[in-house]
C-alpha positions as a printed Julia matrix, in Angstrom:
164×3 Matrix{Float64}:
 24.6   -13.95   -2.58
 24.8   -14.23   -6.64
 21.39  -15.5    -7.17
 19.74  -13.87   -4.56
 20.7   -10.02   -5.39
 18.34   -8.76   -7.63
 18.5    -5.82  -10.21
 18.32   -2.35   -8.84
 20.14   -3.72   -5.21
 22.72   -1.34   -3.67
 25.33   -3.32   -1.91
 28.43   -2.87    0.16
 30.62   -5.6     0.43
 32.83   -4.59    3.45
 36.21   -6.29    2.57
 36.25   -6.6    -0.35
 39.28   -8.07   -1.32
 39.85   -8.15   -5.09
 35.95   -8.55   -5.49
 35.19  -12.13   -5.83
 31.72  -11.16   -5.02
 31.41   -7.58   -6.63
 32.22   -9.04   -9.89
 30.37  -13.02   -9.71
 27.22  -10.41   -8.89
 28.24   -7.76  -11.12
 28.33   -9.95  -14.44
 24.87  -11.4   -13.78
 22.8    -8.48  -12.25
 22.17   -4.1   -12.9
 23.44   -3.17   -9.55
 25.32   -0.51   -7.65
 28.43   -2.08   -5.66
 30.63   -0.12   -3.1
 33.3    -2.06   -2.42
 36.11   -1.45    0.53
 38.93   -3.29    1.73
 41.79   -1.14    3.24
 44.61   -3.03    1.23
 45.81   -0.85   -1.55
 47.03   -3.62   -3.22
 43.45   -5.53   -2.83
 42.16   -2.27   -4.52
 44.37   -2.16   -7.17
 44.06   -5.74   -8.33
 39.86   -4.86   -7.67
 39.59   -1.87   -9.87
 41.91   -4.67  -12.77
 39.02   -6.83  -12.67
 36.08   -4.12  -12.61
 38.21   -3.9   -16.47
 39.13   -7.14  -16.96
 35.38   -8.44  -16.32
 32.36   -7.78  -18.85
 29.36   -6.29  -16.02
 26.23   -6.0   -17.21
 25.05   -2.91  -18.88
 23.83   -0.83  -16.08
 26.3    -2.49  -13.08
 28.48   -0.51  -11.05
 31.01   -0.81   -8.66
 33.08    1.46   -6.88
 36.24    0.62   -5.38
 37.19    2.6    -1.81
 40.2     1.84   -0.25
 40.3     2.45    3.5
 38.97    1.19    6.88
 35.42   -0.02    6.81
 34.67    2.44   10.01
 36.11    4.62    8.66
 34.49    4.69    5.18
 30.69    4.26    6.94
 31.67    7.76    8.65
 33.12   10.05    5.55
 32.01    8.55    2.47
 28.89    6.65    3.38
 27.67    8.71    6.14
 23.83    8.2     5.69
 23.94    5.86    3.38
 21.98    2.87    3.57
 22.07   -0.67    1.47
 19.92   -3.27    0.71
 22.39   -5.99    0.62
 25.97   -5.96    3.0
 28.51   -9.27    2.22
 30.64   -9.21    5.69
 33.18  -11.93    4.12
 36.13  -11.3     7.04
 35.43  -14.25    9.08
 37.66  -13.7    11.39
 36.94   -9.51   12.17
 32.94   -9.57   11.38
 31.82   -9.87   14.57
 33.55   -6.68   15.35
 31.91   -5.44   12.58
 28.53   -6.61   13.4
 26.4    -3.09   14.6
 28.54   -0.75   11.94
 26.08   -3.22    9.47
 23.29   -3.07   10.98
 23.21    0.76   11.3
 24.22    0.72    7.44
 21.2    -2.05    6.17
 17.92   -0.6     4.93
 14.71   -1.53    6.2
 14.5    -5.06    4.91
 17.61   -5.45    3.77
 20.16   -8.43    4.19
 23.52   -9.1     5.42
 25.98  -11.65    4.51
 27.63  -12.47    7.65
 30.53  -15.1     7.69
 32.35  -15.93   10.75
 34.56  -18.73   11.93
 32.78  -21.35   14.37
 31.73  -24.74   15.82
 27.94  -23.96   14.76
 25.75  -21.37   13.85
 24.25  -20.66   17.57
 27.08  -18.07   18.03
 26.75  -15.88   14.99
 22.76  -15.96   15.4
 23.01  -14.59   18.59
 25.71  -11.75   17.81
 23.01  -10.99   14.83
 20.29  -10.75   17.65
 21.97   -8.54   19.76
 22.75   -6.19   17.45
 19.58   -5.83   15.57
 17.9    -5.57   19.25
 20.94   -2.76   19.8
 19.61   -0.47   17.13
 15.79   -1.63   17.58
 15.52   -3.47   14.62
 14.48   -7.19   14.15
 16.31   -9.64   11.93
 14.52  -13.36   10.52
 17.36  -15.7     9.65
 17.35  -16.31    6.11
 19.69  -19.36    5.34
 22.66  -20.72    7.18
 25.66  -22.81    6.0
 28.48  -24.09    6.07
 30.9   -22.72    4.23
 34.57  -25.35    4.43
 36.32  -27.09    7.8
 38.7   -23.96    8.87
 40.24  -26.34   12.07
 38.97  -29.72   13.76
 35.48  -28.6    14.97
 35.77  -25.22   13.59
 33.86  -24.25   10.05
 33.72  -21.06    8.25
 29.83  -20.17    8.12
 27.82  -18.22    6.47
 24.42  -16.41    8.02
 21.79  -14.73    6.08
 19.52  -12.15    7.81
 17.17   -9.87    7.14
 16.77   -7.0     9.42
 13.76   -4.83    9.33
 12.62   -2.08   11.56
 10.28   -3.11   14.77
  6.69   -2.48   14.02
């Protein structure tokens, strides 16, 4: 994710935890990252990580404690992002429609789920985009790690665009 990120991007990490993605990205790129997590302790340690790690000069991370649905409806109302990170494979499918609605035209969603392959996640992304009159281009798929026999933690990188 960090290698694909460009300076100047606005990024939303929908399930940030203690911030592994935001910290790694902001150490290398001048970006504006909104990092959301429902766990107050995760946000506490994310804020500590922000202080302890030297970020790029113009990089900024805003940590928000709350449910991603509620944060999107309130603090992020009307905002769109260049890149969204959805690394909560057990629950990410439930938030895919929201991610598509928060994605700028031409933006990228890094979507993670537990699956035996890629077809199910690709189909989910296609359906979420179709519902919002968007097109999806699958940029990359990868198996992150085995989660149980025959099941994988998979990553699917999707470019979301307005239909022409």
